[in-house]
C-alpha positions, 0 to 999 in steps of 0.5 A: 512532561510525560513525553520527556520522562519516557526517553530517560526510562528507556535509557535506564533500561538499555544501560541495565541490559548492557550492564547485564551483558557485560556481567555475563561476558565477565562470568563466562571469561572467568569460567574459561580462565578457570577451566584452562587453569584447572586443565593445566593443573589438574594433576596438582589438584588430584595430588591435593585430593590424595593429600587430603585422603592421607590427612583423613587416614592420619586423623582417623588413626590419631582419633583411635589412639586418642580414644584408647589412650586418653592422650592429648590430640596433638601427641596422638597425631604426631604418633599417628604420622611418625608411627605410620612412616616408621612401620612402613619403613620397618616393613620394607627393611625386614622383608625388603631383601625377600621382596627384592629376591622375588622381584628378580625371580619374577622378572627372570621368569615372566619373559620365558613364561610369556614366550611359552604362552605365545607358543601355545596360543599360536597352536590354535586359530583363536590364539593366533587372532588374539596375538594378531590383535596385540601386534603391529599398530594395535600393540603400539596403541596399547603401549601408548595407552599404558604409558599415558596411564602411568605417566605422572606430573613429577614422577612416581617418587616425586608424586608420593613425596608431595602427597605425603607432605601435603597429608602432613600439612593438612593433618597439622592444621586442618582448620586453617584450610577448611576456614579458608574455603568457608571464607569464600562462601556467603554467610547464609550458605555457611551451614550448608557448606559445613554440612557438605564438608561433614558428608564428604569427610564421612564418605572419604573415611568410609572409602579409605577404611574399606580400601585399606582393609580390602588391600590387606586382606587380599594381599594375605589371601593371594600370598598364602594361596600362591605359596600353598600352590607352589607359585614362585614370587608369591609375596610379590604377587600378593603385594601387587594384588593388594596395591592394585586393589585400590583400582576397582574393576581394572585392578583385579584383572591386571593383578591376575595376569602375572600369577596366571602366567607363572601358573602356566610354567607349572602346567595348565591345571595350575594356571586354572587353580591360580585363576580360581584363587584370584576369583574366589579371593576377590569374591570373599573380599567383595562380600566382606568389605563392600558392605562395610564401605556401603555403610558410610559411602554412597551406593555408587552405580557400577556404570557411573564408577566405570565411566568415571574411571575411564574419564579420569584415566584419560585425563590424568592416568593412574592417579586419576583412576585411583581417585575416580571413586572418591571424586565421583562420591564427592560429586554426587554429594555436591549434586545432592546438596546443591541441586536435588535437595533444592528441587525437592524443597521447591516441590514441597513448597509449591505443593503446600502453596497450592 
């Protein structure tokens, strides 16, 4: 009888092993399909994140209105959304003509300025090497890189339109989308999922507040400083600097180039003063705003921030670079909650058991 039972046990183990193999194959196949879909729809996922950031802004402004006025939350959110759209529209309406004139002035001045800069660089051996590095194949590679960075899924206006409406939808019914994601989480893991949502929300609010504050502050400093120095199109250059402030590391360098080039039209000393204005302004903003951001954000290592920007820029262009920092912060939170804390807890339990 024992000899008869042995084969059945072996068959049961073999079937269990085969089942595990098929289960592993199914999981790997699902992961591959998910990665392929995510790769194709990566820009759409980034726009969803941008829409979430827009919703965070609307909620933050609505909460502030509700605290200061005591009105109902729904009405506060409506005022937050409608007021933001109205204020932005009025700003463009009132200063649109001035900006348009300065944009025309800037577009007319820059080609002449660039030609003068090339002529001055040609006068020195070092300058000739710099010009050679931007000519021929190198110039084409640089153009292709810049073009991929500024490519978007549906065009700039189309992306902004989609992000705005996603932000409004997320603001109108945030619990609908949050509860929908919680449905996918096992019951015993829901408290941890809620904790992760709360931490991510706090980090995104801190990043958004700090970024808006720094954008406004740097715009004012650069516009006023360039006006005092006597650089043309100072308002446009200030707005460009403020908008590019959302891109850490690269934004300040890109925004400084047109201002320094226009400074060269006045003189070499003026170009140096303009460069100092940009450097000092960025230093002031970094020393004032960065501590405010770090109070509610994870202290992100600079090397990781740069690597994430380069990776996201290669994957998704300008939108990826802009969202690289909040994505990195979210990733660090997920690693901390799903891996680091579990490892620490396992270490504590092992230590207490021994």
